[in-house]
N, C-alpha and C positions, 0 to 999 in steps of 0.2 A: 836217282832213277832206280826203281825196284829191280831186283834180279829174279828171273822166273826159272823154276826147275823144269826140266833138267838143264844143267849147265856143266861145264868142266869143273868137277868137284875135287878139291885137294885131298890127299890122305889125311885122316883124322889122327892127331897125336894122342898119346895116352891121357893127357890132362884135358882133352876135348876143348881146349881154349878157354877153360873155366866158365862154361855157360851157367847162367842162373835165370830161372823164370822170375819175372817181375809181375806180381799181381795175378789175378785170375784170368783164365781163358774166357773169351766171349764166343758164344755159339749163336749162329743165325741160320736162316734157311739156306742150306747149301754151302756153309763155310764155318770155319773155326779160326779165331784170331788170338794169338798169344804174343806177349812181349817178353823179350829176353835181353840179358846183358851178356856180352862175349868179348874176349880179348881180340883186338885187331887194331891196325894202325890207320886204315882207311874205311870209308863207308862201304865201298865195293867189296873189300876183303871181309868185312863183318857180315855182309849179306850172304856171300858164298860160304863162309864158315858155318853160319846157322844152318843152311841147307845141307851142307856136308855132315854136320854133327847129327841132325835129325835123321838123315838118310842112313847114317852108319849105326845109330843106336836104337832107333825106333822102327816099328813095323808100319808106321803111317804111310799111306799112299800119297806121295808128294807131287804127283802129276798135276801140273797147273798151279802149284803153290808159288807164292811170291814172298820174298823177304825184302824189307825196306828199312835201311838204317834211319832211325828216327832222331837220334841225338848222340853226339860225341860226349862221353862222360869224362874222358881224360885222353891223353895222347895215345893210350894203348887199350882203351875200353869204349865200347859202343852199345847203345840200346837199339835193338832191332825188333821190328814187328813182323811176325810170320803169319801169313794167311794161307790156310789149307782149304781147298775146295772139297766138298763131299757132304754126306749126310752124317750128322753127329747127334 
């Protein structure tokens, strides 16, 4: 189940959970969608960590954004799709 911003976000560590953008962002009318990989042990943890990292490091307006864990890559790594609402 996707996690919607805002939620209780954890403090972001110095390594930012080693996020990596995978592929190109997709932009449509009223949204942008990007896929990332991030260190986490559960799908829910991965979703919250993506939102926390973007909220911490970027100036993007995350109101209404959703993060959905799409695939577990290993026991400590997930692929997560982030959808941000707005005009891009």
